[in-house]
C-alpha positions as CSV (number, residue, x, y, z in Angstrom):
1,M,-22.3,7.8,-13.1
2,R,-21.1,11.3,-13.9
3,Y,-17.3,11.6,-13.9
4,V,-16.8,7.9,-13.6
5,D,-18.5,6.2,-16.6
6,E,-16.3,8.1,-19.1
7,Y,-13.2,6.6,-17.5
8,R,-14.7,3.1,-17.9
9,D,-15.8,3.5,-21.6
10,P,-14.9,0.3,-23.5
11,V,-14.4,2.2,-26.7
12,A,-11.9,4.6,-25.1
13,V,-10.1,1.7,-23.5
14,Q,-9.8,-0.1,-26.8
15,R,-8.5,3.0,-28.5
16,L,-5.9,3.5,-25.9
17,A,-4.8,-0.1,-26.1
18,E,-4.4,0.3,-29.9
19,A,-2.4,3.5,-29.4
20,I,0.0,1.7,-27.0
21,R,0.5,-1.2,-29.4
22,A,1.0,1.2,-32.3
23,R,3.5,3.4,-30.4
24,A,5.7,0.8,-28.7
25,T,8.4,-0.5,-31.0
26,R,9.3,-3.2,-28.5
27,R,8.0,-4.7,-25.3
28,Y,8.4,-2.6,-22.2
29,T,8.2,-3.5,-18.5
30,L,6.2,-1.1,-16.3
31,M,5.3,-1.4,-12.6
32,E,2.2,0.0,-11.0
33,V,2.6,0.9,-7.3
34,C,-1.0,0.9,-6.2
35,G,-3.2,-2.0,-5.1
36,G,-6.3,-0.3,-6.4
37,Q,-4.6,-0.1,-9.9
38,T,-3.6,-3.7,-9.7
39,H,-7.2,-4.8,-9.0
40,A,-8.5,-2.6,-11.8
41,I,-5.9,-4.0,-14.2
42,L,-6.9,-7.6,-13.5
43,A,-10.6,-7.0,-13.2
44,S,-10.7,-5.3,-16.6
45,G,-8.1,-7.4,-18.3
46,L,-6.0,-4.4,-19.2
47,D,-2.8,-6.3,-19.0
48,A,-4.0,-8.7,-21.7
49,L,-5.0,-5.9,-24.0
50,V,-1.4,-4.7,-24.2
51,A,0.6,-7.8,-23.3
52,D,2.4,-8.0,-26.6
53,R,3.9,-4.5,-26.0
54,V,3.8,-3.9,-22.2
55,E,4.4,-6.2,-19.3
56,L,2.7,-4.8,-16.2
57,L,4.4,-5.8,-12.9
58,H,2.7,-5.3,-9.6
59,G,4.8,-3.5,-7.0
60,P,4.6,-2.8,-3.3
61,G,1.4,-0.8,-3.7
62,C,-0.7,-2.4,-0.9
63,P,-0.2,-0.6,2.4
64,V,-1.5,-3.6,4.4
65,C,0.8,-5.9,2.5
66,V,4.0,-4.0,3.2
67,T,3.3,-3.8,7.0
68,P,5.9,-6.1,8.6
69,L,5.1,-9.1,10.7
70,E,6.7,-7.4,13.7
71,T,4.1,-4.7,13.7
72,L,1.3,-7.2,13.5
73,D,2.8,-9.1,16.4
74,R,3.2,-5.9,18.4
75,A,-0.5,-5.1,17.7
76,R,-1.5,-8.5,19.0
77,L,0.6,-8.2,22.2
78,L,-1.1,-4.8,22.9
79,A,-4.5,-6.2,22.1
80,E,-4.0,-9.0,24.6
81,R,-3.5,-6.5,27.5
82,P,-6.7,-6.3,29.5
83,D,-6.5,-2.5,29.7
84,V,-6.2,-2.0,25.9
85,V,-8.7,-1.6,23.1
86,L,-7.0,-2.2,19.8
87,C,-8.6,-0.3,16.9
88,S,-7.9,-1.0,13.2
89,F,-9.3,-0.8,9.7
90,G,-11.2,-3.9,8.8
91,D,-8.7,-5.4,6.4
92,M,-6.0,-5.5,9.1
93,L,-8.0,-8.0,11.2
94,R,-7.1,-11.1,9.1
95,V,-3.6,-10.2,8.1
96,P,-1.5,-13.0,9.7
97,G,1.4,-12.2,12.0
98,S,3.7,-14.9,13.3
99,R,1.2,-15.7,16.1
100,G,-2.0,-15.4,14.1
101,D,-4.1,-12.5,13.2
102,L,-6.1,-9.9,15.2
103,L,-9.4,-11.6,14.5
104,A,-8.0,-14.7,16.3
105,A,-6.9,-12.5,19.2
106,R,-10.5,-11.2,19.4
107,T,-12.0,-14.7,19.5
108,H,-9.7,-15.3,22.5
109,G,-11.0,-12.3,24.4
110,A,-9.0,-9.4,23.2
111,D,-10.9,-6.1,22.7
112,V,-10.3,-5.5,19.0
113,R,-12.6,-3.1,17.2
114,V,-13.0,-2.0,13.6
115,V,-13.1,1.7,13.0
116,Y,-13.7,3.8,9.9
117,S,-11.2,6.6,10.7
118,P,-8.5,7.3,13.2
119,L,-10.6,10.0,14.7
120,D,-13.2,7.3,15.7
121,A,-10.5,5.7,17.8
122,A,-9.6,9.0,19.4
123,R,-13.2,9.7,20.3
124,L,-13.5,6.2,21.7
125,A,-10.6,7.0,24.0
126,E,-12.4,10.1,25.2
127,R,-15.5,7.9,26.0
128,L,-13.3,5.2,27.8
129,P,-11.0,7.1,30.1
130,D,-10.1,4.0,32.0
131,R,-8.8,2.1,28.9
132,Q,-5.8,2.6,26.7
133,V,-7.2,2.9,23.1
134,V,-4.5,2.0,20.5
135,F,-5.0,2.7,16.8
136,L,-2.9,0.6,14.4
137,A,-1.7,3.3,12.0
138,V,-0.6,1.8,8.7
139,G,-0.5,3.0,5.2
140,F,1.2,5.3,2.7
141,E,1.2,9.1,2.7
142,T,-2.5,8.8,1.8
143,T,-3.7,7.9,5.3
144,A,-1.1,9.8,7.3
145,P,-3.0,13.1,7.3
146,A,-6.0,11.5,8.9
147,V,-3.8,9.8,11.6
148,A,-2.0,13.1,12.2
149,G,-5.3,14.9,12.6
150,A,-6.5,12.4,15.2
151,G,-3.2,12.7,17.0
152,R,-3.4,16.5,17.1
153,W,-7.1,16.3,18.2
154,A,-6.2,14.0,21.1
155,L,-3.2,16.2,22.2
156,E,-5.3,19.3,22.1
157,R,-7.9,17.6,24.4
158,G,-5.3,16.3,26.8
159,L,-6.2,12.7,26.2
160,T,-3.5,10.5,27.9
161,N,-5.2,7.2,26.9
162,F,-5.0,7.4,23.1
163,R,-2.1,5.8,21.5
164,L,-0.8,5.2,18.0
165,L,1.1,2.1,16.8
166,V,2.8,3.8,13.8
167,S,3.8,1.8,10.8
168,H,3.4,4.5,8.1
169,V,5.6,4.1,5.0
170,R,6.7,6.5,2.2
171,V,6.6,5.5,-1.5
172,P,9.7,7.3,-3.0
173,P,12.3,5.2,-1.0
174,A,10.6,2.0,-2.2
175,L,10.9,3.1,-5.8
176,E,14.5,4.0,-5.2
177,A,15.1,0.5,-3.8
178,I,13.4,-1.2,-6.7
179,C,15.4,0.9,-9.3
180,G,18.6,0.2,-7.5
181,A,18.2,-3.6,-7.3
182,P,20.7,-5.3,-9.6
183,D,18.0,-7.6,-11.0
184,S,15.4,-4.9,-11.6
185,R,13.5,-5.1,-14.9
186,V,11.4,-2.1,-14.3
187,E,11.6,0.6,-17.0
188,G,8.9,2.9,-15.7
189,F,6.3,3.4,-13.0
190,L,2.7,4.2,-12.7
191,A,2.6,6.1,-9.4
192,A,-0.4,6.0,-7.1
193,G,-2.7,8.9,-7.8
194,H,-4.0,9.1,-4.2
195,V,-0.5,9.3,-2.7
196,C,0.4,12.0,-5.3
197,T,-2.8,13.9,-4.4
198,V,-1.4,14.4,-1.0
199,M,2.3,14.6,-1.6
200,G,2.5,15.9,-5.2
201,T,5.1,14.6,-7.6
202,E,8.2,16.6,-6.8
203,E,9.7,13.8,-4.6
204,Y,9.9,11.6,-7.7
205,E,11.9,13.9,-9.8
206,P,15.3,12.9,-8.3
207,I,14.5,9.2,-8.9
208,V,13.8,10.0,-12.6
209,R,17.1,11.9,-12.9
210,R,19.2,9.1,-11.2
211,H,17.6,6.1,-12.9
212,R,16.2,7.5,-16.1
213,V,12.8,5.9,-15.6
214,P,9.4,7.6,-16.4
215,I,7.1,8.0,-13.5
216,V,3.5,8.8,-14.3
217,A,1.0,9.7,-11.5
218,T,-2.0,7.8,-12.6
219,G,-5.6,7.3,-11.6
220,F,-7.5,4.1,-10.9
221,E,-10.1,3.6,-13.7
222,P,-9.3,1.6,-16.9
223,V,-9.0,4.7,-19.0
224,D,-6.7,6.3,-16.5
225,I,-4.4,3.3,-16.3
226,L,-4.0,2.8,-20.0
227,H,-3.6,6.5,-20.5
228,G,-0.8,6.4,-17.9
229,V,0.8,3.4,-19.7
230,L,0.7,5.3,-23.0
231,M,2.3,8.3,-21.5
232,A,5.1,6.2,-20.1
233,V,5.6,4.4,-23.4
234,E,5.8,7.7,-25.2
235,Q,8.6,8.8,-22.9
236,L,10.5,5.6,-23.4
237,E,10.2,5.8,-27.1
238,R,11.6,9.3,-27.1
239,D,14.2,8.4,-24.4
240,E,13.0,11.4,-22.5
241,P,12.1,10.2,-19.0
242,K,10.3,12.6,-16.7
243,V,7.6,12.9,-14.1
244,E,4.2,13.4,-15.6
245,I,0.7,13.6,-14.2
246,Q,-2.1,11.6,-15.9
247,Y,-4.5,12.1,-12.9
248,T,-4.8,15.8,-13.5
249,R,-8.3,16.0,-12.0
250,A,-6.8,15.3,-8.6
251,V,-3.0,15.7,-8.6
252,R,-0.9,18.8,-8.6
253,R,2.9,18.9,-8.7
254,G,3.0,20.5,-5.2
255,G,0.3,18.2,-3.8
256,N,-1.9,19.3,-0.9
257,P,0.1,21.8,1.3
258,A,-2.4,21.7,4.1
259,A,-2.3,17.9,4.4
260,Q,1.5,18.0,4.2
261,A,1.8,20.6,6.9
262,L,-0.4,18.5,9.2
263,V,1.7,15.4,8.6
264,D,4.9,17.3,9.1
265,D,3.6,18.7,12.4
266,V,2.9,15.3,13.9
267,F,5.5,13.0,12.1
268,E,9.1,13.0,11.0
269,V,10.8,10.9,8.4
270,A,12.5,7.8,9.7
271,D,13.9,4.5,8.6
272,R,11.2,1.9,8.3
273,A,11.0,-1.8,7.6
274,W,8.8,-2.9,4.7
275,R,7.6,-6.4,4.5
276,G,9.5,-8.3,1.8
277,I,11.8,-5.4,1.1
278,G,13.6,-4.7,4.4
279,V,14.5,-1.5,6.2
280,L,14.5,1.5,3.9
281,P,16.3,4.7,4.8
282,G,13.7,7.3,5.1
283,G,11.1,4.7,4.3
284,G,8.5,5.7,6.8
285,L,7.3,8.1,9.5
286,R,7.5,8.2,13.2
287,L,6.0,10.5,15.9
288,R,7.8,13.7,16.6
289,A,9.0,14.3,20.2
290,R,6.1,16.6,20.9
291,Y,3.7,13.7,20.3
292,A,5.8,11.0,22.1
293,G,3.0,10.6,24.6
294,L,0.9,9.0,21.9
295,D,3.4,6.3,21.1
296,A,1.9,2.9,21.8
297,E,5.4,1.3,21.8
298,A,5.7,2.6,25.4
299,L,3.0,0.2,26.5
300,L,5.3,-2.7,25.3
301,E,7.9,-1.6,27.9
302,G,10.8,-2.3,25.7
303,R,9.8,-5.8,24.9
304,A,11.6,-6.9,21.7
305,V,9.5,-8.4,18.9
306,E,11.1,-10.3,16.1
307,A,9.1,-12.3,13.5
308,P,10.7,-14.1,10.6
309,E,8.7,-14.5,7.4
310,P,7.2,-17.9,6.9
311,A,9.3,-19.9,4.5
312,A,6.4,-20.9,2.3
313,C,5.1,-17.4,1.8
314,R,6.6,-15.6,-1.2
315,A,5.0,-12.2,-0.4
316,G,8.3,-10.4,-0.6
317,D,8.9,-11.6,-4.2
318,V,5.4,-10.6,-5.1
319,L,5.8,-7.1,-3.6
320,R,9.0,-6.5,-5.5
321,G,7.5,-7.6,-8.8
322,R,9.8,-10.7,-9.0
323,L,7.0,-13.2,-8.9
324,R,3.5,-13.3,-10.3
325,P,1.1,-14.6,-7.7
326,P,-0.2,-17.6,-9.7
327,D,3.5,-18.7,-10.2
328,C,3.8,-19.2,-6.4
329,P,3.6,-22.9,-5.6
330,E,1.2,-22.2,-2.7
331,F,-1.2,-19.9,-4.6
332,G,-4.8,-21.3,-4.5
333,R,-3.6,-24.4,-2.7
334,T,-2.3,-23.9,0.8
335,C,-2.8,-20.1,0.4
336,S,-6.3,-18.6,-0.2
337,P,-8.3,-15.7,1.1
338,E,-9.9,-18.1,3.7
339,H,-6.4,-19.4,4.8
340,P,-3.8,-16.8,3.8
341,L,-0.1,-17.3,4.3
342,G,0.6,-13.6,3.9
343,A,-1.0,-10.2,3.6
344,P,-1.2,-10.0,-0.3
345,M,-3.8,-12.8,-0.3
346,V,-6.1,-11.3,2.3
347,S,-5.8,-7.5,1.8
348,S,-8.4,-5.8,-0.3
349,E,-5.6,-4.3,-2.3
350,G,-3.3,-7.3,-2.4
351,A,-2.0,-8.7,-5.7
352,C,-2.6,-12.3,-4.7
353,A,-6.1,-11.5,-3.7
354,A,-6.7,-9.8,-7.1
355,Y,-5.4,-12.9,-9.0
356,F,-7.5,-15.2,-6.9
357,A,-10.6,-13.1,-7.5
358,Y,-10.2,-12.4,-11.2
359,R,-7.7,-14.8,-12.7
360,T,-8.3,-18.3,-11.3
361,D,-9.9,-19.5,-14.5
362,R,-6.7,-18.8,-16.3
363,D,-4.1,-19.3,-13.6
364,G,-5.4,-22.0,-11.3
365,P,-8.8,-23.4,-10.4
366,K,-10.5,-22.1,-7.3
367,E,-11.5,-25.6,-6.3
368,D,-7.8,-26.3,-5.6
369,A,-7.9,-23.7,-2.8
370,A,-7.5,-24.8,0.7
């Protein structure tokens, strides 16, 4: 396939792995912050190719996984209202909240529907004027422009029955929190190429200056990832940390100004809870006052929702790179994609799901799964 096959070329992958091993004079610890990169690393065995010189940790790069339990419980409460249609992307249906997942709510009569874009949900609201249509808006800066566009579209048409349950998060505060943790072993990051396509790379420059860690905006194919690793290793060897762009075919330092302007029109930066990490200052987005009529929280009428993490689930440690999924006592036993304890096992970008799919031969037999 044109423009894809060359980034999956086994010869190029092997040459990059050899270059990394030749350049690194000691073993470095890097973290990728993208679930798509995590799955590519494990599916292609990239971590094994460079394991003697680079340890790859998997960070909070799955937007579904970092969505807190409270948001999922709020979504379920809304879905249980007879006047509400709750819309979501498909991988949100099976993410467990403290009271079960949205798929279970649907089997008990809730009107929960899968949509392919936020605009689909807004158009559904236009067709169902007697129902409140709520879109569960999760994700990094990558998905925020589409949600903002749907919100603006609804406002321009005067729709009063379209709502957004917003749980958007921002990547830079998470990297700041990881770097600032006293037990952090991370010496450099592979930043998610799709986030940087929208937002650019300027936001990462203060993090590099404060913590002296390389940050390389990286693509998602095997050649991309190993090239990004090599660029980070080169910086570490020279002791010259900076922000670099590996994914030059999509990312510019300034990002996508039109997408940024749309997001800035609809949302403002706010403190936001991340699953497994806690509340991060400036860690997310919320609706601006002009768009307050779209806020689904109003339908909850001030009802407080608190949901402690289940004790057996180690999702927080996985998301912070402190625990490899197969080292969790519940991995492949009481926790599997069919019966997940937490989002990283069920999300299509989750690290636990990636290990279950690609590494059970090495890290635990599938037949042990519940």
